[in-house]
A tleap script that builds the chain and sets N, CA, C and O, in Angstrom:
source leaprc.protein.ff14SB
mol = sequence {
  NMET GLU PHE LEU ASP ARG TRP PHE SER LEU
  SER ALA ARG SER THR ASN LEU ARG THR GLU
  LEU VAL SER GLY LEU THR THR PHE LEU THR
  MET SER TYR ILE LEU ALA VAL ASN PRO LEU
  ILE LEU SER ALA ALA GLY MET ASP ARG GLU
  SER VAL PHE PHE ALA THR ALA ILE SER ALA
  GLY ILE THR SER ILE LEU MET GLY LEU SER
  VAL ASN VAL PRO VAL ALA LEU ALA PRO GLY
  MET GLY LEU ASN ALA TYR PHE VAL ALA VAL
  VAL ALA GLY SER GLN GLY ALA VAL SER TYR
  GLN VAL ALA LEU ALA ALA VAL PHE PHE SER
  GLY ILE ILE PHE LEU VAL LEU THR LEU THR
  LYS ILE ARG PRO LEU LEU VAL ASP ALA PHE
  PRO GLU SER LEU LYS SER GLY ILE ALA ALA
  GLY ILE CGLY
}
set mol.1.N position { 100.314 92.416 132.447 }
set mol.1.CA position { 99.935 93.687 131.866 }
set mol.1.C position { 101.140 94.624 131.784 }
set mol.1.O position { 101.307 95.349 130.803 }
set mol.2.N position { 101.959 94.604 132.802 }
set mol.2.CA position { 103.150 95.450 132.816 }
set mol.2.C position { 104.111 95.067 131.689 }
set mol.2.O position { 104.763 95.925 131.094 }
set mol.3.N position { 104.187 93.763 131.409 }
set mol.3.CA position { 105.044 93.288 130.320 }
set mol.3.C position { 104.593 93.884 128.987 }
set mol.3.O position { 105.418 94.361 128.207 }
set mol.4.N position { 103.280 93.858 128.726 }
set mol.4.CA position { 102.756 94.409 127.470 }
set mol.4.C position { 103.021 95.908 127.373 }
set mol.4.O position { 103.340 96.425 126.302 }
set mol.5.N position { 102.887 96.599 128.500 }
set mol.5.CA position { 103.152 98.039 128.504 }
set mol.5.C position { 104.610 98.326 128.168 }
set mol.5.O position { 104.909 99.250 127.412 }
set mol.6.N position { 105.513 97.533 128.733 }
set mol.6.CA position { 106.942 97.729 128.444 }
set mol.6.C position { 107.260 97.353 126.995 }
set mol.6.O position { 107.946 98.097 126.294 }
set mol.7.N position { 106.762 96.200 126.551 }
set mol.7.CA position { 107.099 95.688 125.214 }
set mol.7.C position { 106.611 96.626 124.113 }
set mol.7.O position { 107.347 96.921 123.171 }
set mol.8.N position { 105.375 97.092 124.234 }
set mol.8.CA position { 104.774 97.914 123.189 }
set mol.8.C position { 104.797 99.409 123.499 }
set mol.8.O position { 104.262 100.201 122.724 }
set mol.9.N position { 105.402 99.810 124.613 }
set mol.9.CA position { 105.501 101.227 125.004 }
set mol.9.C position { 104.133 101.903 125.027 }
set mol.9.O position { 103.977 103.019 124.533 }
set mol.10.N position { 103.148 101.222 125.601 }
set mol.10.CA position { 101.782 101.744 125.595 }
set mol.10.C position { 101.678 103.079 126.328 }
set mol.10.O position { 101.104 104.030 125.797 }
set mol.11.N position { 102.223 103.161 127.532 }
set mol.11.CA position { 102.141 104.414 128.305 }
set mol.11.C position { 102.876 105.544 127.600 }
set mol.11.O position { 102.402 106.680 127.574 }
set mol.12.N position { 104.029 105.232 127.032 }
set mol.12.CA position { 104.812 106.258 126.332 }
set mol.12.C position { 104.063 106.797 125.116 }
set mol.12.O position { 104.292 107.931 124.694 }
set mol.13.N position { 103.179 105.996 124.562 }
set mol.13.CA position { 102.402 106.414 123.388 }
set mol.13.C position { 101.003 106.891 123.769 }
set mol.13.O position { 100.141 107.073 122.910 }
set mol.14.N position { 100.793 107.090 125.061 }
set mol.14.CA position { 99.503 107.582 125.582 }
set mol.14.C position { 98.333 106.713 125.146 }
set mol.14.O position { 97.306 107.224 124.700 }
set mol.15.N position { 98.488 105.410 125.275 }
set mol.15.CA position { 97.416 104.481 124.939 }
set mol.15.C position { 97.357 103.404 126.010 }
set mol.15.O position { 98.151 103.403 126.950 }
set mol.16.N position { 96.407 102.486 125.860 }
set mol.16.CA position { 96.290 101.378 126.806 }
set mol.16.C position { 95.867 100.121 126.056 }
set mol.16.O position { 95.567 100.171 124.863 }
set mol.17.N position { 95.845 99.005 126.756 }
set mol.17.CA position { 95.546 97.722 126.123 }
set mol.17.C position { 94.152 97.711 125.506 }
set mol.17.O position { 93.971 97.190 124.405 }
set mol.18.N position { 93.169 98.276 126.195 }
set mol.18.CA position { 91.800 98.283 125.676 }
set mol.18.C position { 91.730 99.041 124.345 }
set mol.18.O position { 91.127 98.560 123.385 }
set mol.19.N position { 92.336 100.206 124.290 }
set mol.19.CA position { 92.340 101.005 123.061 }
set mol.19.C position { 93.000 100.243 121.922 }
set mol.19.O position { 92.503 100.249 120.796 }
set mol.20.N position { 94.115 99.590 122.214 }
set mol.20.CA position { 94.830 98.837 121.181 }
set mol.20.C position { 94.023 97.636 120.702 }
set mol.20.O position { 94.039 97.317 119.513 }
set mol.21.N position { 93.318 96.963 121.613 }
set mol.21.CA position { 92.480 95.825 121.216 }
set mol.21.C position { 91.311 96.280 120.344 }
set mol.21.O position { 90.986 95.627 119.352 }
set mol.22.N position { 90.683 97.390 120.707 }
set mol.22.CA position { 89.592 97.933 119.886 }
set mol.22.C position { 90.126 98.354 118.519 }
set mol.22.O position { 89.480 98.119 117.499 }
set mol.23.N position { 91.296 98.973 118.500 }
set mol.23.CA position { 91.909 99.380 117.225 }
set mol.23.C position { 92.228 98.172 116.361 }
set mol.23.O position { 91.997 98.190 115.152 }
set mol.24.N position { 92.755 97.127 116.975 }
set mol.24.CA position { 93.063 95.909 116.233 }
set mol.24.C position { 91.817 95.262 115.660 }
set mol.24.O position { 91.821 94.819 114.512 }
set mol.25.N position { 90.746 95.202 116.447 }
set mol.25.CA position { 89.488 94.632 115.969 }
set mol.25.C position { 88.915 95.477 114.834 }
set mol.25.O position { 88.417 94.938 113.846 }
set mol.26.N position { 88.985 96.787 114.974 }
set mol.26.CA position { 88.503 97.688 113.922 }
set mol.26.C position { 89.285 97.485 112.626 }
set mol.26.O position { 88.704 97.439 111.541 }
set mol.27.N position { 90.596 97.365 112.749 }
set mol.27.CA position { 91.433 97.132 111.568 }
set mol.27.C position { 91.086 95.799 110.923 }
set mol.27.O position { 90.973 95.712 109.701 }
set mol.28.N position { 90.916 94.758 111.738 }
set mol.28.CA position { 90.554 93.449 111.196 }
set mol.28.C position { 89.224 93.521 110.456 }
set mol.28.O position { 89.111 93.024 109.336 }
set mol.29.N position { 88.222 94.133 111.069 }
set mol.29.CA position { 86.913 94.222 110.424 }
set mol.29.C position { 86.979 95.039 109.138 }
set mol.29.O position { 86.282 94.732 108.172 }
set mol.30.N position { 87.809 96.072 109.121 }
set mol.30.CA position { 87.974 96.889 107.923 }
set mol.30.C position { 88.602 96.095 106.790 }
set mol.30.O position { 88.242 96.269 105.625 }
set mol.31.N position { 89.543 95.218 107.135 }
set mol.31.CA position { 90.272 94.455 106.118 }
set mol.31.C position { 89.676 93.081 105.845 }
set mol.31.O position { 90.142 92.389 104.941 }
set mol.32.N position { 88.672 92.668 106.589 }
set mol.32.CA position { 88.171 91.297 106.472 }
set mol.32.C position { 87.564 90.988 105.100 }
set mol.32.O position { 87.474 89.822 104.716 }
set mol.33.N position { 87.150 92.010 104.366 }
set mol.33.CA position { 86.618 91.766 103.025 }
set mol.33.C position { 87.639 91.046 102.141 }
set mol.33.O position { 87.271 90.328 101.212 }
set mol.34.N position { 88.916 91.245 102.439 }
set mol.34.CA position { 89.979 90.618 101.653 }
set mol.34.C position { 89.874 89.104 101.721 }
set mol.34.O position { 90.218 88.414 100.762 }
set mol.35.N position { 89.399 88.577 102.854 }
set mol.35.CA position { 89.251 87.126 103.000 }
set mol.35.C position { 88.221 86.561 102.027 }
set mol.35.O position { 88.299 85.388 101.664 }
set mol.36.N position { 87.270 87.364 101.606 }
set mol.36.CA position { 86.282 86.909 100.631 }
set mol.36.C position { 86.688 87.256 99.205 }
set mol.36.O position { 86.526 86.445 98.293 }
set mol.37.N position { 87.214 88.463 99.015 }
set mol.37.CA position { 87.489 88.955 97.660 }
set mol.37.C position { 88.730 88.311 97.049 }
set mol.37.O position { 88.712 87.951 95.872 }
set mol.38.N position { 89.800 88.159 97.816 }
set mol.38.CA position { 91.036 87.593 97.267 }
set mol.38.C position { 90.817 86.186 96.692 }
set mol.38.O position { 91.236 85.935 95.562 }
set mol.39.N position { 90.180 85.261 97.421 }
set mol.39.CA position { 89.933 83.942 96.828 }
set mol.39.C position { 89.027 84.006 95.601 }
set mol.39.O position { 89.208 83.247 94.649 }
set mol.40.N position { 88.059 84.906 95.627 }
set mol.40.CA position { 87.160 85.048 94.486 }
set mol.40.C position { 87.928 85.471 93.235 }
set mol.40.O position { 87.724 84.912 92.157 }
set mol.41.N position { 88.802 86.449 93.380 }
set mol.41.CA position { 89.578 86.938 92.240 }
set mol.41.C position { 90.560 85.878 91.753 }
set mol.41.O position { 90.613 85.583 90.559 }
set mol.42.N position { 91.339 85.304 92.673 }
set mol.42.CA position { 92.384 84.363 92.265 }
set mol.42.C position { 91.828 83.036 91.762 }
set mol.42.O position { 92.501 82.333 91.009 }
set mol.43.N position { 90.615 82.687 92.167 }
set mol.43.CA position { 90.023 81.451 91.642 }
set mol.43.C position { 89.709 81.583 90.155 }
set mol.43.O position { 89.562 80.575 89.463 }
set mol.44.N position { 89.606 82.811 89.658 }
set mol.44.CA position { 89.381 83.022 88.226 }
set mol.44.C position { 90.576 82.573 87.392 }
set mol.44.O position { 90.440 82.337 86.192 }
set mol.45.N position { 91.749 82.454 88.022 }
set mol.45.CA position { 92.941 81.969 87.315 }
set mol.45.C position { 93.095 80.457 87.470 }
set mol.45.O position { 94.059 79.877 86.970 }
set mol.46.N position { 92.148 79.816 88.162 }
set mol.46.CA position { 92.196 78.374 88.329 }
set mol.46.C position { 92.649 77.902 89.701 }
set mol.46.O position { 92.757 76.699 89.938 }
set mol.47.N position { 92.912 78.829 90.599 }
set mol.47.CA position { 93.346 78.440 91.944 }
set mol.47.C position { 92.155 77.949 92.765 }
set mol.47.O position { 91.022 78.385 92.565 }
set mol.48.N position { 92.436 77.036 93.690 }
set mol.48.CA position { 91.408 76.506 94.572 }
set mol.48.C position { 90.992 77.590 95.570 }
set mol.48.O position { 91.829 78.118 96.303 }
set mol.49.N position { 89.712 77.913 95.595 }
set mol.49.CA position { 89.212 79.019 96.410 }
set mol.49.C position { 89.476 78.819 97.905 }
set mol.49.O position { 89.872 79.757 98.596 }
set mol.50.N position { 89.256 77.597 98.404 }
set mol.50.CA position { 89.467 77.332 99.832 }
set mol.50.C position { 90.943 77.456 100.206 }
set mol.50.O position { 91.276 77.975 101.271 }
set mol.51.N position { 91.817 76.983 99.336 }
set mol.51.CA position { 93.256 77.083 99.605 }
set mol.51.C position { 93.711 78.536 99.617 }
set mol.51.O position { 94.531 78.927 100.449 }
set mol.52.N position { 93.183 79.335 98.699 }
set mol.52.CA position { 93.541 80.753 98.653 }
set mol.52.C position { 93.021 81.464 99.902 }
set mol.52.O position { 93.705 82.325 100.456 }
set mol.53.N position { 91.818 81.109 100.343 }
set mol.53.CA position { 91.283 81.692 101.577 }
set mol.53.C position { 92.214 81.398 102.744 }
set mol.53.O position { 92.577 82.300 103.499 }
set mol.54.N position { 92.599 80.133 102.889 }
set mol.54.CA position { 93.480 79.733 103.988 }
set mol.54.C position { 94.824 80.454 103.898 }
set mol.54.O position { 95.319 80.973 104.899 }
set mol.55.N position { 95.412 80.487 102.708 }
set mol.55.CA position { 96.708 81.151 102.527 }
set mol.55.C position { 96.606 82.647 102.819 }
set mol.55.O position { 97.516 83.228 103.410 }
set mol.56.N position { 95.513 83.263 102.412 }
set mol.56.CA position { 95.304 84.690 102.676 }
set mol.56.C position { 95.219 84.953 104.173 }
set mol.56.O position { 95.867 85.863 104.689 }
set mol.57.N position { 94.417 84.153 104.866 }
set mol.57.CA position { 94.240 84.345 106.311 }
set mol.57.C position { 95.545 84.112 107.066 }
set mol.57.O position { 95.918 84.912 107.925 }
set mol.58.N position { 96.237 83.024 106.751 }
set mol.58.CA position { 97.475 82.693 107.461 }
set mol.58.C position { 98.566 83.727 107.175 }
set mol.58.O position { 99.231 84.198 108.097 }
set mol.59.N position { 98.749 84.078 105.905 }
set mol.59.CA position { 99.823 85.028 105.578 }
set mol.59.C position { 99.542 86.411 106.159 }
set mol.59.O position { 100.456 87.057 106.671 }
set mol.60.N position { 98.302 86.874 106.088 }
set mol.60.CA position { 97.968 88.185 106.656 }
set mol.60.C position { 98.130 88.168 108.174 }
set mol.60.O position { 98.652 89.119 108.756 }
set mol.61.N position { 97.688 87.104 108.804 }
set mol.61.CA position { 97.810 87.008 110.257 }
set mol.61.C position { 99.252 86.967 110.721 }
set mol.61.O position { 99.642 87.713 111.619 }
set mol.62.N position { 100.044 86.098 110.112 }
set mol.62.CA position { 101.446 85.947 110.530 }
set mol.62.C position { 102.241 87.225 110.275 }
set mol.62.O position { 102.977 87.680 111.151 }
set mol.63.N position { 102.101 87.802 109.090 }
set mol.63.CA position { 102.890 89.002 108.786 }
set mol.63.C position { 102.465 90.197 109.639 }
set mol.63.O position { 103.309 91.005 110.026 }
set mol.64.N position { 101.181 90.319 109.935 }
set mol.64.CA position { 100.725 91.417 110.791 }
set mol.64.C position { 101.251 91.251 112.214 }
set mol.64.O position { 101.665 92.225 112.842 }
set mol.65.N position { 101.236 90.027 112.720 }
set mol.65.CA position { 101.779 89.761 114.058 }
set mol.65.C position { 103.277 90.031 114.081 }
set mol.65.O position { 103.788 90.623 115.032 }
set mol.66.N position { 103.986 89.597 113.034 }
set mol.66.CA position { 105.427 89.853 112.974 }
set mol.66.C position { 105.741 91.346 112.942 }
set mol.66.O position { 106.712 91.787 113.557 }
set mol.67.N position { 104.931 92.124 112.235 }
set mol.67.CA position { 105.136 93.578 112.217 }
set mol.67.C position { 105.005 94.149 113.623 }
set mol.67.O position { 105.810 94.984 114.036 }
set mol.68.N position { 104.003 93.706 114.347 }
set mol.68.CA position { 103.801 94.214 115.694 }
set mol.68.C position { 104.895 93.800 116.649 }
set mol.68.O position { 105.347 94.603 117.466 }
set mol.69.N position { 105.332 92.543 116.552 }
set mol.69.CA position { 106.324 92.036 117.498 }
set mol.69.C position { 107.755 92.425 117.143 }
set mol.69.O position { 108.563 92.676 118.036 }
set mol.70.N position { 108.076 92.480 115.863 }
set mol.70.CA position { 109.473 92.719 115.490 }
set mol.70.C position { 109.831 94.205 115.407 }
set mol.70.O position { 110.902 94.604 115.862 }
set mol.71.N position { 108.966 95.012 114.843 }
set mol.71.CA position { 109.289 96.432 114.707 }
set mol.71.C position { 108.390 97.326 115.543 }
set mol.71.O position { 108.518 98.550 115.518 }
set mol.72.N position { 107.469 96.701 116.292 }
set mol.72.CA position { 106.624 97.426 117.232 }
set mol.72.C position { 105.836 98.538 116.551 }
set mol.72.O position { 105.759 99.663 117.044 }
set mol.73.N position { 105.257 98.194 115.409 }
set mol.73.CA position { 104.457 99.140 114.642 }
set mol.73.C position { 103.084 98.514 114.399 }
set mol.73.O position { 103.004 97.368 113.957 }
set mol.74.N position { 102.000 99.247 114.680 }
set mol.74.CA position { 100.665 98.676 114.489 }
set mol.74.C position { 100.214 98.742 113.031 }
set mol.74.O position { 99.353 99.546 112.671 }
set mol.75.N position { 100.799 97.899 112.210 }
set mol.75.CA position { 100.481 97.864 110.787 }
set mol.75.C position { 99.975 96.473 110.436 }
set mol.75.O position { 100.602 95.472 110.782 }
set mol.76.N position { 98.853 96.412 109.755 }
set mol.76.CA position { 98.317 95.133 109.299 }
set mol.76.C position { 98.701 94.944 107.836 }
set mol.76.O position { 98.632 95.880 107.040 }
set mol.77.N position { 99.102 93.738 107.495 }
set mol.77.CA position { 99.506 93.431 106.125 }
set mol.77.C position { 98.560 92.400 105.525 }
set mol.77.O position { 98.133 91.469 106.206 }
set mol.78.N position { 98.239 92.569 104.261 }
set mol.78.CA position { 97.370 91.635 103.548 }
set mol.78.C position { 97.596 91.834 102.053 }
set mol.78.O position { 98.193 92.830 101.643 }
set mol.79.N position { 97.125 90.896 101.238 }
set mol.79.CA position { 97.279 91.049 99.787 }
set mol.79.C position { 96.576 92.303 99.274 }
set mol.79.O position { 95.530 92.703 99.785 }
set mol.80.N position { 97.173 92.909 98.255 }
set mol.80.CA position { 96.562 94.067 97.618 }
set mol.80.C position { 95.578 93.623 96.548 }
set mol.80.O position { 95.908 92.780 95.714 }
set mol.81.N position { 94.389 94.174 96.565 }
set mol.81.CA position { 93.357 93.741 95.623 }
set mol.81.C position { 93.641 94.205 94.197 }
set mol.81.O position { 93.245 93.530 93.247 }
set mol.82.N position { 94.308 95.325 94.027 }
set mol.82.CA position { 94.632 95.784 92.678 }
set mol.82.C position { 95.647 94.890 92.002 }
set mol.82.O position { 95.515 94.569 90.821 }
set mol.83.N position { 96.660 94.487 92.750 }
set mol.83.CA position { 97.701 93.642 92.167 }
set mol.83.C position { 97.207 92.233 91.879 }
set mol.83.O position { 97.631 91.623 90.896 }
set mol.84.N position { 96.317 91.701 92.718 }
set mol.84.CA position { 95.836 90.356 92.419 }
set mol.84.C position { 94.908 90.368 91.208 }
set mol.84.O position { 94.867 89.396 90.454 }
set mol.85.N position { 94.167 91.452 91.011 }
set mol.85.CA position { 93.337 91.566 89.812 }
set mol.85.C position { 94.219 91.641 88.564 }
set mol.85.O position { 93.917 91.015 87.548 }
set mol.86.N position { 95.296 92.401 88.643 }
set mol.86.CA position { 96.263 92.465 87.536 }
set mol.86.C position { 96.860 91.083 87.278 }
set mol.86.O position { 96.981 90.658 86.129 }
set mol.87.N position { 97.230 90.386 88.348 }
set mol.87.CA position { 97.811 89.047 88.248 }
set mol.87.C position { 96.880 88.116 87.475 }
set mol.87.O position { 97.322 87.381 86.592 }
set mol.88.N position { 95.598 88.149 87.808 }
set mol.88.CA position { 94.636 87.252 87.161 }
set mol.88.C position { 94.320 87.706 85.743 }
set mol.88.O position { 94.287 86.882 84.829 }
set mol.89.N position { 94.090 88.984 85.544 }
set mol.89.CA position { 93.653 89.461 84.237 }
set mol.89.C position { 94.767 89.482 83.209 }
set mol.89.O position { 94.543 89.124 82.053 }
set mol.90.N position { 95.958 89.893 83.604 }
set mol.90.CA position { 97.022 90.112 82.630 }
set mol.90.C position { 98.068 89.006 82.642 }
set mol.90.O position { 98.473 88.533 81.580 }
set mol.91.N position { 98.509 88.591 83.811 }
set mol.91.CA position { 99.627 87.652 83.893 }
set mol.91.C position { 99.176 86.212 83.717 }
set mol.91.O position { 99.704 85.497 82.865 }
set mol.92.N position { 98.202 85.775 84.516 }
set mol.92.CA position { 97.843 84.355 84.509 }
set mol.92.C position { 96.404 84.102 84.087 }
set mol.92.O position { 95.936 82.966 84.163 }
set mol.93.N position { 95.710 85.110 83.654 }
set mol.93.CA position { 94.313 84.939 83.293 }
set mol.93.C position { 94.104 84.835 81.800 }
set mol.93.O position { 94.919 84.258 81.080 }
set mol.94.N position { 93.009 85.398 81.347 }
set mol.94.CA position { 92.632 85.282 79.943 }
set mol.94.C position { 93.630 85.948 79.005 }
set mol.94.O position { 93.810 85.486 77.879 }
set mol.95.N position { 94.282 87.021 79.440 }
set mol.95.CA position { 95.262 87.697 78.599 }
set mol.95.C position { 96.672 87.152 78.777 }
set mol.95.O position { 97.560 87.425 77.968 }
set mol.96.N position { 96.871 86.382 79.835 }
set mol.96.CA position { 98.207 85.881 80.157 }
set mol.96.C position { 98.598 84.669 79.340 }
set mol.96.O position { 97.748 83.901 78.889 }
set mol.97.N position { 99.892 84.511 79.159 }
set mol.97.CA position { 100.398 83.388 78.372 }
set mol.97.C position { 100.986 82.295 79.252 }
set mol.97.O position { 101.516 81.310 78.739 }
set mol.98.N position { 100.901 82.456 80.575 }
set mol.98.CA position { 101.485 81.470 81.482 }
set mol.98.C position { 100.427 80.982 82.462 }
set mol.98.O position { 99.419 81.648 82.692 }
set mol.99.N position { 100.673 79.812 83.034 }
set mol.99.CA position { 99.765 79.281 84.042 }
set mol.99.C position { 99.959 80.040 85.351 }
set mol.99.O position { 100.965 80.722 85.543 }
set mol.100.N position { 98.987 79.913 86.246 }
set mol.100.CA position { 99.130 80.610 87.522 }
set mol.100.C position { 100.287 80.049 88.332 }
set mol.100.O position { 100.867 80.766 89.147 }
set mol.101.N position { 100.641 78.772 88.125 }
set mol.101.CA position { 101.777 78.189 88.841 }
set mol.101.C position { 103.087 78.877 88.438 }
set mol.101.O position { 103.912 79.202 89.292 }
set mol.102.N position { 103.266 79.093 87.148 }
set mol.102.CA position { 104.467 79.774 86.660 }
set mol.102.C position { 104.474 81.224 87.144 }
set mol.102.O position { 105.514 81.744 87.548 }
set mol.103.N position { 103.314 81.869 87.100 }
set mol.103.CA position { 103.223 83.256 87.560 }
set mol.103.C position { 103.529 83.361 89.054 }
set mol.103.O position { 104.204 84.298 89.480 }
set mol.104.N position { 103.040 82.406 89.856 }
set mol.104.CA position { 103.345 82.417 91.293 }
set mol.104.C position { 104.829 82.196 91.546 }
set mol.104.O position { 105.398 82.787 92.464 }
set mol.105.N position { 105.455 81.351 90.742 }
set mol.105.CA position { 106.904 81.143 90.877 }
set mol.105.C position { 107.655 82.438 90.586 }
set mol.105.O position { 108.624 82.765 91.270 }
set mol.106.N position { 107.209 83.172 89.574 }
set mol.106.CA position { 107.846 84.457 89.256 }
set mol.106.C position { 107.673 85.449 90.405 }
set mol.106.O position { 108.601 86.185 90.738 }
set mol.107.N position { 106.488 85.467 91.009 }
set mol.107.CA position { 106.247 86.346 92.160 }
set mol.107.C position { 107.154 85.949 93.321 }
set mol.107.O position { 107.718 86.811 93.995 }
set mol.108.N position { 107.295 84.648 93.555 }
set mol.108.CA position { 108.156 84.162 94.638 }
set mol.108.C position { 109.602 84.600 94.426 }
set mol.108.O position { 110.234 85.127 95.342 }
set mol.109.N position { 110.123 84.385 93.225 }
set mol.109.CA position { 111.517 84.744 92.957 }
set mol.109.C position { 111.736 86.257 92.969 }
set mol.109.O position { 112.798 86.726 93.379 }
set mol.110.N position { 110.745 87.017 92.525 }
set mol.110.CA position { 110.891 88.473 92.618 }
set mol.110.C position { 110.905 88.905 94.080 }
set mol.110.O position { 111.594 89.861 94.435 }
set mol.111.N position { 110.156 88.218 94.925 }
set mol.111.CA position { 110.201 88.499 96.358 }
set mol.111.C position { 111.569 88.221 96.948 }
set mol.111.O position { 112.056 88.983 97.783 }
set mol.112.N position { 112.195 87.128 96.515 }
set mol.112.CA position { 113.554 86.801 96.973 }
set mol.112.C position { 114.530 87.897 96.529 }
set mol.112.O position { 115.390 88.322 97.300 }
set mol.113.N position { 114.386 88.344 95.290 }
set mol.113.CA position { 115.264 89.404 94.777 }
set mol.113.C position { 115.092 90.682 95.599 }
set mol.113.O position { 116.079 91.317 95.970 }
set mol.114.N position { 113.838 91.062 95.886 }
set mol.114.CA position { 113.599 92.258 96.696 }
set mol.114.C position { 114.148 92.095 98.107 }
set mol.114.O position { 114.657 93.055 98.684 }
set mol.115.N position { 114.053 90.900 98.665 }
set mol.115.CA position { 114.615 90.649 99.993 }
set mol.115.C position { 116.127 90.835 99.986 }
set mol.115.O position { 116.684 91.466 100.884 }
set mol.116.N position { 116.788 90.286 98.970 }
set mol.116.CA position { 118.248 90.434 98.857 }
set mol.116.C position { 118.621 91.907 98.675 }
set mol.116.O position { 119.565 92.390 99.300 }
set mol.117.N position { 117.885 92.615 97.827 }
set mol.117.CA position { 118.156 94.044 97.626 }
set mol.117.C position { 117.988 94.831 98.925 }
set mol.117.O position { 118.743 95.765 99.193 }
set mol.118.N position { 117.004 94.451 99.720 }
set mol.118.CA position { 116.772 95.139 100.990 }
set mol.118.C position { 117.858 94.814 101.999 }
set mol.118.O position { 118.367 95.711 102.670 }
set mol.119.N position { 118.220 93.545 102.116 }
set mol.119.CA position { 119.226 93.137 103.098 }
set mol.119.C position { 120.615 93.674 102.763 }
set mol.119.O position { 121.430 93.886 103.661 }
set mol.120.N position { 120.888 93.893 101.483 }
set mol.120.CA position { 122.202 94.406 101.079 }
set mol.120.C position { 122.218 95.929 100.966 }
set mol.120.O position { 123.219 96.500 100.533 }
set mol.121.N position { 121.145 96.585 101.340 }
set mol.121.CA position { 121.042 98.054 101.325 }
set mol.121.C position { 121.117 98.652 99.922 }
set mol.121.O position { 121.415 99.836 99.766 }
set mol.122.N position { 120.849 97.843 98.909 }
set mol.122.CA position { 120.844 98.346 97.531 }
set mol.122.C position { 119.503 99.003 97.200 }
set mol.122.O position { 119.451 99.935 96.398 }
set mol.123.N position { 118.425 98.524 97.813 }
set mol.123.CA position { 117.088 99.024 97.503 }
set mol.123.C position { 116.963 100.539 97.661 }
set mol.123.O position { 116.414 101.185 96.769 }
set mol.124.N position { 117.447 101.141 98.760 }
set mol.124.CA position { 117.336 102.612 98.859 }
set mol.124.C position { 118.063 103.342 97.732 }
set mol.124.O position { 117.613 104.396 97.283 }
set mol.125.N position { 119.173 102.791 97.280 }
set mol.125.CA position { 119.890 103.421 96.166 }
set mol.125.C position { 119.044 103.408 94.898 }
set mol.125.O position { 119.012 104.388 94.154 }
set mol.126.N position { 118.362 102.297 94.657 }
set mol.126.CA position { 117.501 102.197 93.475 }
set mol.126.C position { 116.301 103.131 93.591 }
set mol.126.O position { 115.932 103.800 92.626 }
set mol.127.N position { 115.695 103.175 94.770 }
set mol.127.CA position { 114.534 104.042 94.977 }
set mol.127.C position { 114.920 105.506 94.803 }
set mol.127.O position { 114.183 106.274 94.187 }
set mol.128.N position { 116.068 105.892 95.342 }
set mol.128.CA position { 116.515 107.287 95.235 }
set mol.128.C position { 116.891 107.680 93.809 }
set mol.128.O position { 116.994 108.869 93.508 }
set mol.129.N position { 117.098 106.711 92.935 }
set mol.129.CA position { 117.455 107.004 91.545 }
set mol.129.C position { 116.256 107.518 90.745 }
set mol.129.O position { 116.442 108.120 89.688 }
set mol.130.N position { 115.029 107.293 91.229 }
set mol.130.CA position { 113.829 107.732 90.532 }
set mol.130.C position { 113.398 109.099 91.042 }
set mol.130.O position { 113.476 109.356 92.243 }
set mol.131.N position { 112.942 109.986 90.153 }
set mol.131.CA position { 112.447 111.291 90.606 }
set mol.131.C position { 111.145 111.131 91.402 }
set mol.131.O position { 110.407 110.162 91.217 }
set mol.132.N position { 110.879 112.091 92.284 }
set mol.132.CA position { 109.690 112.040 93.143 }
set mol.132.C position { 108.404 111.944 92.328 }
set mol.132.O position { 107.478 111.234 92.720 }
set mol.133.N position { 108.333 112.648 91.204 }
set mol.133.CA position { 107.111 112.628 90.395 }
set mol.133.C position { 106.817 111.223 89.880 }
set mol.133.O position { 105.659 110.805 89.842 }
set mol.134.N position { 107.850 110.498 89.486 }
set mol.134.CA position { 107.663 109.136 89.001 }
set mol.134.C position { 107.250 108.212 90.140 }
set mol.134.O position { 106.382 107.357 89.961 }
set mol.135.N position { 107.865 108.375 91.312 }
set mol.135.CA position { 107.492 107.558 92.474 }
set mol.135.C position { 106.028 107.785 92.846 }
set mol.135.O position { 105.309 106.836 93.157 }
set mol.136.N position { 105.592 109.041 92.813 }
set mol.136.CA position { 104.194 109.350 93.137 }
set mol.136.C position { 103.251 108.759 92.104 }
set mol.136.O position { 102.197 108.228 92.453 }
set mol.137.N position { 103.622 108.846 90.845 }
set mol.137.CA position { 102.785 108.295 89.784 }
set mol.137.C position { 102.663 106.788 89.864 }
set mol.137.O position { 101.585 106.235 89.646 }
set mol.138.N position { 103.763 106.119 90.176 }
set mol.138.CA position { 103.734 104.662 90.312 }
set mol.138.C position { 102.851 104.266 91.486 }
set mol.138.O position { 102.044 103.343 91.377 }
set mol.139.N position { 103.003 104.964 92.610 }
set mol.139.CA position { 102.192 104.656 93.793 }
set mol.139.C position { 100.707 104.861 93.501 }
set mol.139.O position { 99.876 104.053 93.918 }
set mol.140.N position { 100.371 105.931 92.792 }
set mol.140.CA position { 98.968 106.188 92.459 }
set mol.140.C position { 98.443 105.150 91.474 }
set mol.140.O position { 97.289 104.732 91.566 }
set mol.141.N position { 99.279 104.738 90.540 }
set mol.141.CA position { 98.854 103.754 89.554 }
set mol.141.C position { 98.615 102.379 90.148 }
set mol.141.O position { 97.690 101.674 89.745 }
set mol.142.N position { 99.448 101.998 91.105 }
set mol.142.CA position { 99.286 100.688 91.747 }
set mol.142.C position { 98.090 100.701 92.684 }
set mol.142.O position { 97.374 99.705 92.786 }
set mol.143.N position { 97.867 101.806 93.363 }
set mol.143.CA position { 96.697 101.913 94.241 }
set mol.143.C position { 97.012 101.856 95.680 }
set mol.143.O position { 96.109 101.936 96.513 }
savepdb mol mol.pdb
quit
């Protein structure tokens, strides 16, 4: 117990293990709809529903745990429902001109590009180049 208090600075943040466990369970229950909705949406593009469920659960679990352990921040990560609907409807769905495999490859490579931009400290320069009003509008539009 002392190890957890030191690692996560529980006492310094005026919290305890019980509170954090209840908060984690509450967050999971709040976000658990994603486990049903994400496979439902992405299966419309031809993806296997069970595989998408598994990938959603594993990726959300691993990334949320990594956030807690690496940067010591209680943030849960999971796919965004607005972006996956856009992915299916516009990119790889009825309006899209590419298969979902090609679209997923594009998402993968764009992720690599964003990772490189972040690791090389170029990303903040690009973000600061946009006016605040545009940043707010983009954030509101994405959801």
